[in-house]
N, C-alpha and C positions, 0 to 999 in steps of 0.2 A: 310543731307542738309535741309530737312524740319524743323528740330529742330532749326537750326541756323536761317533760314529765319523767322520762327515764333517768335523766341525770339527777333529778331531785329525789326520786324514790330509790334509795339504796345504792346510789353511786353508779347505777347502770346506765349505759347509753343504748338506746333502742333505735336501730336503723332497719327499716324495711322488715320488721317483724323478727329481727335477730337481736338477742340480748348478749352483750359483751361488756366486760368491765371497761371503764374509762381508760384513758391513755396511760394511767399509772400502772395498770396490770393488764397487759395485752393477752388475755386468755378468753376462751369461751368453752362451752361444752358441745361436743359432737358425739353422737352414738353413745351417750352416757358417760363419757370420760372427758377430762380436761385436755384441751389442745392449745397450741400457740396460734398466732394469727395466720400461719400458713397451714393450719389443720394438722400439724404433727403432734402426736401424743406426748403428754408430759408424765413424768414418773417421779416417785420419791424412793429414797434409799433407806432401808431399815437401820443402817449403821449411823445415820445422821440423827443426832439427838434433837428433838423438837425444842425450839427456843434457844438452842446453843449459840445461834448467830454465826455459825460457820459450817462449811462443808468438809466432810472427811474424804470426799472423792476428788483427788488431785492427781496430777501426773498421768500415767497410763489409764487410770480409772476415768479421768475426765476426757481422755481421747475416745474411749468407748461410750461414755455417758456424758456428752457435752452439757455443761451447765446451761440453764435457760437464762441467758445474760440479760441484765438490766442496764439501762443507760446510766451514765455517771450521775445524772440529775434525777433519777427515779426516786419516788418517795413511797413509803408504806401507805396502804389504804385498806381498811377493813381487815380481812384475813390474810392479805398479801403484805409481805415485808420484803426488805432488800438486805442482803448480807454481803459482807466483803469477803472475797475469796483470797486464798494465800498469795495469788499473783497480783492482787490489788484491784482486780475487776469486780464488778457487782453481779449478783445473781438473785433472781426472784425466789422467794420462799412462800409457801402456803401453809398457814397455821403453824408457822415456825419450822417447817420442813423444806429444805432446799429443793428446787425443781430442776429436772434434767430431761434431756432428749436421749434417744437411744440411736447409736450410729447405724444400726442394722435396719431401722425403720426406713423404708425407701420412699413411701408415698403417704399422703394424708390418709388417716384411718388405720394404718398399720399399728399393731400393738404387740410386736414380737418380743418386746422386753418384759412384758407383764409376767411376773413370777420368776424371772431369771434368777437362778441360784437361790430362790426363795427369799430374796432380800430386795428386789426391785418390783415396784407396783405402780399401776396406773392410778390416777387420782379420780375416783368415781364421783359422778354427779350426786349431790345430796338432794334429797327430796325438798321441794320448796325453794331451791336455789335457782340459778339461771336456767332458762329454757334451752333445749338442745338444738344445735345446728343453726344454719342461716336460713 
């Protein structure tokens, strides 16, 4: 019953008291920031223009800041979109901004990339959005 109600209300799937986006956007909030399904913190890059539909972080940048990859058949839902990368792969975006991981975050909950070079930032939980944690 909770699964059906959660899916109907705002596209969220509720499992054992945990709110997470459906299969189209595999994220949740933990500790007040957006994380992937493995609990690793997601970041945005100030040099990416919101809504541009592309990432400017390629090559060595993408080695340090791996794109938050989307499957080839992933589709946009709500604030989550899918962009095509220069290499042809797909990447998740939130409110038009591509999402990334940070290579130096070693375990779930690490946020060592927040504020890096004053251009990399965690995605904070907005009030009234998804509940935090599992």
